N, C-alpha and C positions, 0 to 999 in steps of 0.2 A: 209291791213284790220285789222290784229292783232294789228298793231300800232294804228290804229284809235280806236279800242276797248279799248286798254290800256290807251290811252289818254282820252277817254271818262270816263273810270273808275277812272282815276286819277283826272279828273275834277270834277266828282261827289263826290269823297272823299274830295277834296279841298273845294268844295261847302258845303258839310256836316260840315266840321270843321269850316268853316267861319260862317255857319248857327248857330252852337253851340255857337261860340263866340258872334255872334251878338244877339242870343237869350238871353244870359246872360246880355248883354248890354241893350237889348231891355226891359228886365224885370225891370232894374233900371230906365230906361227912362220912362217906363210905370207907375211905382210907383210914380215917380216925376210928371208925367203928370196927374195921378189920383189926387194927392194932389192939383195940379194947377187947375184941373177941379173943385174939391170941392170948392176951394177958389173962382174960377170964378162963379160957380153955386150959391154960397151964396153971390156973389158980393164982394168978398174980394180979395185983392191983396196978393201976397206971403208974404209981410211984415206983413200984418194984421193977416194972418194965423200963422206966426211965433210968433207974439205978443200974440195971443190967446193960443198958445202952452206954451209959457213961463208963461203966467198968470195962466194956470192950474197947471203947475209945482210949481209955487209960492204958490198957494192955498193949494196944497198938502203938501208942506213943512210947511206952517203955521199951518195946521191941525195937522201934526205930532208934531210940537213944542208945541201946546196947550195941546195935550194928554200927552206929557212928563212932561209938567209943572204941569198938574193936578195930575199925578202920584206922582211927587215930593212933591206937597202940601199935598197929602194924607199921604205920608210917614212921613213928618214932623209933621203932626197933630197926627198920631199914636204914634210917638216917644215922643211928648209932653205929651200925655195922659198917656203913660207908666211911664214917669218920674214923673208926678204928683201923680200917684197911688203909686209909690214906696216911694215918699216923705210922702204921706198921711198915709201910713200904715207901715212906717219904724219901729215902735215900736211893731209890731205884734208878732214877735218871742220872744221878751223880756216879753211881757205881757203874752203870752202863758206859758212861764217858771215860771212866778211869781204867776199865779193863784193857783196852789196847795199850795203854802206858805200862800196865803191869806185865802184859805179854812181851813188850819190848825190853823191859828190865830183865825178865827171865831169859830171853834170848841173849842179851848182852852178858849176863852172868855165866852163861854156858861156854863162853870162849876161854881158851887156855892162855893165860898171860905168858909172854915171852921175856919180860923184863920187870924190874922192880917198879918202875913208873906205872906200868899197866896194872900191876898187882895192887898198888895203893889206890889207883882209880877204881878198880873193881871192888875193893873193900868199901870205899865211899858209896859206890852205887848200891852195894848190898845193904848198907845201913839205911839208905833212903828207901830201898825196896821193902825191907823188913818193917820200917815205920809205916809205910803205906798199907802193907798187908795187915798190920796190927790195927790200924785205924778202921779198915774195912771189917775186920773181925768184930770190933766193938759195935759196929752198926748191924751185925748179924749176917755178914757175908762169909760164906765158907766154900771151899772148892769141892767139886763133885768127885767122889772116888770112882776110879775107872778100872785100871789094870787089875785083872784077877777077879773082878766082879761080873755078875751076870748082866748082859745087855738089857737096858731099860729104855724103851723109846721115849719115855718122858724126861729122862736125864741125859741120854746119849744120842748123838747123831752119827750113824754108821756111814763112813765114807769109803771103807774098804772091807773086804772079807778075805780071810786067809785060812790056811790049814796049819795048825801047830799041835803036835802030839802032847806038848806040855800042858795044854789047856783043854778043858772040856768044851762041848758044843755050846754055842751061844754065849761064850765068855769073852770079855774084852781083853785083847792081847797087847794093844798098843794105843797110846794117846797122842794125838797130833796137836790138839789145842785144848787147854784146860777149860772146863765148864765151871760155872759158879751158881750158887743159890743164895738168895736173900731171904733169910728165915726159912719159910717152906715154899717159896716161889722160885722157879728156875729163871735166872737172869739170862744165862747163855748155856746151851747144852754143850757137853764135851764132844769134840770130834774124835772118833775112835775107829780102830780096826777090830773086827769081830771074828772070832773063830767059828768055822762052819760046823 
């Protein structure tokens, strides 16, 4: 009787082990049969199901490729814009350094000569000043117009306000320091007096 019980227990253990092994195998078979059933339910053979799966993978790869290509195109466009901006404004640092010298020339040229020697010196300075201004113009530098124009905070720096009946409200009446633009970028705003 004890032998029968031991045999029975051994058979149950063997049956349980076989059950575990077959359950793992059954899960795989079950998963495959589910896919087959899906294919059969939709009226598709396993080959058609495989084709659909491969088609979806291809679509996903194409989508990823298009996103990467768009990212690269955007990067290239940004790099081109940066290069164009650096080319366009390459003279900015030089112009910024030359502006104080231009201001000093303008102040010196505003004095009244009292003799011939001073007059000839001023003529020489004026020639140098004009050649500097012409060189700056060739690079795209131009003075900002002020007196008689409406105040623009992007172009002008108001240092004073006054009342003048000859000008309308918010019109620049006097310029204290010339402002300059390099192409479309303000290098230095004009210091001005604005009518209230």
